[in-house]
C-alpha positions as CSV (number, residue, x, y, z in Angstrom):
1,X,101.9,187.2,101.1
2,X,98.6,187.8,102.8
3,X,97.2,191.3,102.0
4,X,96.2,193.4,105.0
5,X,95.5,197.0,106.0
6,X,99.1,197.1,107.3
7,X,100.8,196.1,104.1
8,X,98.4,197.1,101.3
9,X,100.0,200.5,100.6
10,X,103.4,198.8,100.2
11,X,102.0,196.2,97.9
12,X,100.4,198.9,95.7
13,X,103.5,201.1,95.7
14,X,105.6,198.2,94.5
15,X,103.3,197.8,91.5
16,X,103.1,201.5,90.7
17,X,99.4,201.6,91.6
18,X,100.1,204.3,94.2
19,X,102.9,206.8,94.7
20,X,104.1,208.5,97.8
21,X,102.8,211.9,96.8
22,X,99.3,210.6,96.5
23,X,99.5,208.9,99.9
24,X,100.5,212.2,101.5
25,X,98.2,214.5,99.5
26,X,95.0,212.4,99.2
27,X,94.3,211.3,102.8
28,X,93.9,207.7,101.6
29,X,91.4,205.6,103.6
30,X,92.0,201.9,104.0
31,X,89.1,199.8,105.1
32,X,88.9,196.1,105.8
33,X,85.6,194.7,104.4
34,X,86.6,191.0,104.5
35,X,83.9,188.4,104.0
36,X,84.2,185.1,102.2
37,X,87.4,186.6,100.8
38,X,90.0,188.9,102.4
39,X,88.7,192.3,100.9
40,X,90.2,195.7,101.4
41,X,89.0,199.1,100.1
42,X,91.5,201.8,99.3
43,X,89.6,205.0,99.0
44,X,91.3,207.9,97.1
45,X,90.0,211.4,96.7
46,X,91.5,212.5,93.3
47,X,92.0,209.1,91.6
48,X,90.0,205.9,91.2
49,X,89.7,203.9,94.4
50,X,90.6,200.2,94.6
51,X,88.9,197.1,95.9
52,X,91.5,194.4,96.6
53,X,90.4,190.8,96.9
54,X,92.4,187.7,98.0
55,X,91.1,184.3,99.2
56,X,92.1,183.0,102.6
57,X,95.2,180.8,102.4
58,X,93.3,177.6,103.3
59,X,90.4,178.2,100.9
60,X,91.6,176.5,97.7
61,X,88.2,176.7,96.0
62,X,88.0,180.5,96.4
63,X,91.5,180.7,94.9
64,X,90.1,179.0,91.8
65,X,86.9,181.0,91.6
66,X,88.8,184.3,92.1
67,X,91.1,183.4,89.2
68,X,88.0,182.7,87.1
69,X,86.6,186.1,87.9
70,X,89.9,187.9,87.1
71,X,90.3,186.0,83.8
72,X,86.8,186.8,82.8
73,X,87.2,190.5,83.5
74,X,90.4,190.5,81.4
75,X,88.6,188.7,78.6
76,X,85.8,191.3,78.5
77,X,88.2,194.2,78.9
78,X,90.4,193.1,76.0
79,X,87.6,191.9,73.7
80,X,85.0,193.6,71.5
81,X,82.2,193.1,74.0
82,X,81.6,196.9,74.3
83,X,78.1,196.6,75.9
84,X,79.3,194.1,78.5
85,X,82.5,195.9,79.6
86,X,80.4,198.7,81.2
87,X,78.4,196.1,83.2
88,X,81.4,194.6,85.0
89,X,84.0,196.1,87.4
90,X,87.1,197.4,85.8
91,X,90.1,195.1,86.6
92,X,93.3,197.0,87.3
93,X,95.7,194.0,88.0
94,X,95.7,190.4,89.0
95,X,98.7,188.8,90.8
96,X,98.5,185.2,89.7
97,X,101.2,184.1,92.1
98,X,99.5,185.5,95.2
99,X,95.9,185.3,94.0
100,X,95.4,189.0,94.6
101,X,92.9,190.9,92.4
102,X,92.8,194.7,92.2
103,X,89.6,196.2,90.9
104,X,88.5,199.8,90.5
105,X,86.1,200.5,93.4
106,X,82.9,202.1,92.5
107,X,82.6,205.2,94.7
108,X,79.3,206.5,96.0
109,X,77.5,203.3,95.2
110,X,75.0,201.0,96.8
111,X,73.9,197.4,96.1
112,X,70.4,197.1,94.9
113,X,69.6,195.4,98.3
114,X,71.0,198.4,100.2
115,X,69.2,200.9,97.9
116,X,65.8,199.2,98.4
117,X,66.4,198.9,102.1
118,X,67.5,202.5,102.5
119,X,64.5,203.9,100.6
120,X,62.2,201.6,102.5
121,X,60.1,200.8,99.5
122,X,56.8,198.9,100.1
123,X,57.1,197.5,96.6
124,X,60.2,196.6,94.6
125,X,61.0,199.5,92.1
126,X,59.9,198.5,88.6
127,X,62.6,200.7,87.0
128,X,65.3,198.7,88.9
129,X,63.7,195.4,87.8
130,X,63.6,196.6,84.2
131,X,67.2,197.6,84.3
132,X,68.2,194.2,85.8
133,X,66.4,192.4,82.9
134,X,68.1,194.6,80.3
135,X,71.6,194.2,81.7
136,X,71.2,190.4,82.1
137,X,70.0,190.0,78.6
138,X,72.9,192.2,77.4
139,X,75.6,190.0,78.8
140,X,73.9,186.7,78.0
141,X,73.5,187.9,74.4
142,X,77.1,189.2,74.1
143,X,78.7,186.0,75.5
144,X,76.5,183.7,73.4
145,X,78.6,184.7,70.4
146,X,81.9,184.3,72.1
147,X,81.6,180.7,73.4
148,X,83.8,179.3,70.6
149,X,86.7,181.7,71.6
150,X,89.5,179.5,73.1
151,X,90.3,182.3,75.5
152,X,87.1,181.4,77.4
153,X,88.3,177.8,78.0
154,X,89.0,178.6,81.6
155,X,85.3,178.7,82.4
156,X,83.7,175.6,84.0
157,X,80.8,174.0,82.3
158,X,79.5,172.0,85.3
159,X,75.8,172.1,86.3
160,X,75.2,173.6,89.7
161,X,75.8,170.9,92.3
162,X,72.8,170.9,94.7
163,X,72.9,167.1,95.3
164,X,73.5,167.9,99.0
165,X,69.8,168.7,99.2
166,X,68.3,165.7,97.3
167,X,71.0,163.1,98.3
168,X,72.9,164.4,101.3
169,X,76.0,162.4,102.0
170,X,77.5,161.6,105.4
171,X,80.0,164.4,105.1
172,X,77.2,167.0,105.3
173,X,76.5,166.1,108.9
174,X,79.7,167.5,110.2
175,X,78.4,171.0,109.7
176,X,74.6,170.5,109.7
177,X,72.5,172.6,112.0
178,X,69.4,171.1,113.7
179,X,67.2,173.4,111.5
180,X,68.8,172.2,108.3
181,X,68.4,168.6,109.4
182,X,64.6,169.3,109.8
183,X,64.5,170.9,106.4
184,X,66.3,167.9,104.7
185,X,63.9,165.5,106.3
186,X,60.9,167.4,104.9
187,X,62.5,167.6,101.5
188,X,63.0,163.8,101.3
189,X,59.2,163.4,101.6
190,X,58.5,165.5,98.5
191,X,59.2,163.3,95.5
192,X,58.3,165.9,92.9
193,X,60.9,168.2,94.2
194,X,63.5,165.5,94.4
195,X,62.7,164.5,90.8
196,X,63.0,168.1,89.6
197,X,66.5,168.3,91.1
198,X,67.4,165.0,89.5
199,X,66.1,166.2,86.1
200,X,68.2,169.4,86.2
201,X,70.9,167.8,84.0
202,X,68.4,167.0,81.3
203,X,66.7,170.4,81.4
204,X,70.1,172.3,81.4
205,X,70.9,174.2,78.1
206,X,74.5,175.6,78.3
207,X,74.5,178.3,75.6
208,X,76.1,181.4,77.2
209,X,78.1,182.7,80.1
210,X,76.1,183.0,83.2
211,X,76.9,184.8,86.5
212,X,76.0,181.8,88.5
213,X,75.4,183.6,91.8
214,X,73.4,186.7,91.0
215,X,71.5,188.4,93.8
216,X,70.5,191.9,94.9
217,X,73.7,192.3,97.0
218,X,76.0,192.0,93.9
219,X,74.2,194.4,91.7
220,X,75.6,197.8,92.3
221,X,73.9,201.2,91.6
222,X,75.8,204.4,91.2
223,X,75.2,207.9,89.9
224,X,71.7,207.8,91.1
225,X,69.7,210.9,92.0
226,X,66.2,211.9,93.1
227,X,64.9,211.2,89.6
228,X,66.1,207.7,90.0
229,X,68.6,207.9,87.1
230,X,71.3,205.4,87.8
231,X,74.1,203.3,86.4
232,X,74.1,199.6,87.3
233,X,76.9,197.1,87.3
234,X,77.1,193.4,88.3
235,X,80.0,192.3,90.6
236,X,81.3,189.1,92.1
237,X,81.6,186.9,89.0
238,X,83.6,184.2,90.8
239,X,81.0,181.5,90.0
240,X,80.7,182.4,86.3
241,X,80.4,179.5,84.0
242,X,79.2,178.4,80.6
243,X,75.6,177.5,81.5
244,X,71.9,178.0,81.1
245,X,70.7,181.6,81.0
246,X,67.5,180.4,82.7
247,X,69.6,179.9,85.9
248,X,70.4,183.6,86.2
249,X,66.8,184.5,85.3
250,X,65.6,182.1,88.0
251,X,67.9,183.7,90.5
252,X,66.2,187.1,90.0
253,X,62.7,185.7,90.3
254,X,63.9,184.0,93.6
255,X,65.3,187.3,94.8
256,X,62.1,189.1,94.1
257,X,60.0,186.4,95.8
258,X,62.2,186.4,98.8
259,X,61.8,190.2,99.0
260,X,58.1,189.7,99.0
261,X,58.3,187.0,101.7
262,X,60.2,189.2,104.0
263,X,58.0,192.2,103.2
264,X,54.8,190.2,103.9
265,X,55.7,187.3,106.1
266,X,53.4,188.3,108.8
267,X,50.5,187.7,106.5
268,X,51.7,184.6,104.7
269,X,51.3,181.7,107.0
270,X,47.8,180.7,106.1
271,X,47.8,181.5,102.4
272,X,51.0,179.5,101.6
273,X,49.2,176.4,103.0
274,X,46.5,176.6,100.4
275,X,46.4,175.4,96.8
276,X,48.7,176.7,94.2
277,X,46.0,179.0,92.7
278,X,44.7,180.4,96.0
279,X,48.1,180.7,97.6
280,X,48.8,183.8,95.7
281,X,45.4,185.4,96.0
282,X,46.3,187.9,98.7
283,X,46.6,191.4,97.4
284,X,50.2,191.8,98.8
285,X,51.5,189.6,96.0
286,X,50.7,192.4,93.5
287,X,53.5,194.4,95.2
288,X,56.1,192.1,93.6
289,X,54.3,191.0,90.4
290,X,54.9,194.4,88.7
291,X,58.7,193.9,89.3
292,X,58.6,190.3,88.0
293,X,56.8,191.5,84.8
294,X,59.2,194.4,84.5
295,X,62.3,192.2,84.9
296,X,60.9,189.7,82.4
297,X,59.9,192.2,79.8
298,X,63.2,194.0,80.1
299,X,65.0,190.7,79.5
300,X,63.0,189.5,76.5
301,X,62.8,192.9,74.9
302,X,66.5,193.3,75.0
303,X,67.1,189.7,73.8
304,X,64.4,190.0,71.1
305,X,63.0,186.6,72.0
306,X,60.1,185.1,70.1
307,X,56.9,184.0,71.9
308,X,57.6,180.3,71.7
309,X,61.2,180.5,72.8
310,X,60.1,183.0,75.6
311,X,57.5,180.5,76.8
312,X,60.0,177.6,77.1
313,X,62.5,179.9,78.7
314,X,60.0,181.2,81.3
315,X,58.9,177.7,82.2
316,X,62.5,176.5,82.7
317,X,63.3,179.6,84.7
318,X,60.4,179.3,87.2
319,X,61.3,175.6,87.6
320,X,64.9,176.6,88.5
321,X,63.4,179.3,90.7
322,X,61.8,176.6,92.8
323,X,65.1,174.9,93.3
324,X,66.7,178.2,94.2
325,X,64.1,178.8,96.8
326,X,64.9,175.5,98.5
327,X,68.6,176.3,98.4
328,X,67.9,179.7,99.9
329,X,65.8,178.1,102.7
330,X,68.7,175.8,103.4
331,X,71.2,178.7,103.5
332,X,69.3,180.8,106.0
333,X,69.1,177.8,108.5
334,X,72.8,177.2,108.8
335,X,73.1,178.4,112.4
336,X,69.6,177.8,113.7
337,X,68.2,175.2,116.0
338,X,64.6,175.5,114.7
339,X,63.2,176.0,111.2
340,X,62.3,179.7,110.7
341,X,59.0,180.8,109.3
342,X,60.8,182.3,106.3
343,X,62.4,179.0,105.4
344,X,59.0,177.2,105.7
345,X,57.5,179.9,103.4
346,X,60.2,179.4,100.8
347,X,59.9,175.7,100.8
348,X,56.1,175.8,100.5
349,X,56.4,178.4,97.7
350,X,58.8,176.1,95.8
351,X,56.4,173.1,96.2
352,X,53.5,175.2,95.0
353,X,55.5,176.3,91.9
354,X,56.3,172.7,91.0
355,X,52.7,171.6,91.6
356,X,51.5,173.8,88.6
357,X,54.1,175.7,86.6
358,X,51.6,177.5,84.4
359,X,49.4,178.7,87.3
360,X,52.6,179.8,89.1
361,X,53.7,181.9,86.1
362,X,50.2,183.6,86.0
363,X,49.3,183.9,89.7
364,X,52.7,184.2,91.3
365,X,54.8,186.1,88.8
366,X,51.7,187.9,87.4
367,X,52.9,187.1,83.8
368,X,49.8,186.3,81.7
369,X,51.7,186.2,78.4
370,X,55.3,185.0,78.3
371,X,56.1,187.4,75.5
372,X,54.3,190.4,77.1
373,X,56.0,193.8,77.1
374,X,55.5,195.7,80.4
375,X,55.2,199.4,80.1
376,X,56.6,200.9,83.4
């Protein structure tokens, strides 16, 4: 059965998730918001609303990842991970036979990306960055002590597969854009980047559950007001795995740097061609450094990490961030004939990071002490 706006009420009625009275009395709204999955919102006035997710019939990989997400939500809901349960969506039901997941939809909410866009901030809000750091540290810490639980055996342990960038096979050329072909050719000339991707397996420390695909679009803010009080949750855990916490940390550094690139790209062309130190000299970088420091201090303060461990984690995280930037550059070129300036900036930024990790931590992220606590 393929779920649709035409049959979703029948599906919910059959499972006692709706009743006829509520359909008549509540003026239910049904909205198709399909993307990589078939997604439908069912908005109710007096009761919790629903988000219904189902992979497309031909997408076997999404069927597996959606099942992973549902099983993880059930694990958290039925376990003693009290701090983590409030970070994730509330799962209502999962139809294993049809791969249909029913979640409680968070009404009156925005993604962090939408929130920042709507408010038209010239700098990334430090209070949001701090909250992201605290929440990420909370779920990393909670899951670290649950890894031996056999109920988590469904989680994959694979290292992120980005070999398509360093060693593209012939199959990639069936859907390769001209812009991506240009990008791959440039990457093949940078041996340090290729070596870093090759060394990912030796750097990787799988010691907790990671989100695996964290970005501003899947961090949801609700209950916010003019005083900027808010509740934040993280959604879309389909790529969750047992992995290296530095991969999630790197994803946020990447998101903040991409935010800076889009905010400042009109002024970046010359400075990103300079040395690693001078590349970050422009005053505009300060607009994102406060957020980077806030996120990092929120994370290490919540995790209670010592200075030496924090230093190693930060170095690993910014190294992964360089890889993430290259992947992001590749993603935004999928339908283009010519390399965009943004992709060039991301690639150059990644190369500058790998040229000198320590200088990048100091001059790019603005973190002068890996164990520093940032007072927002």
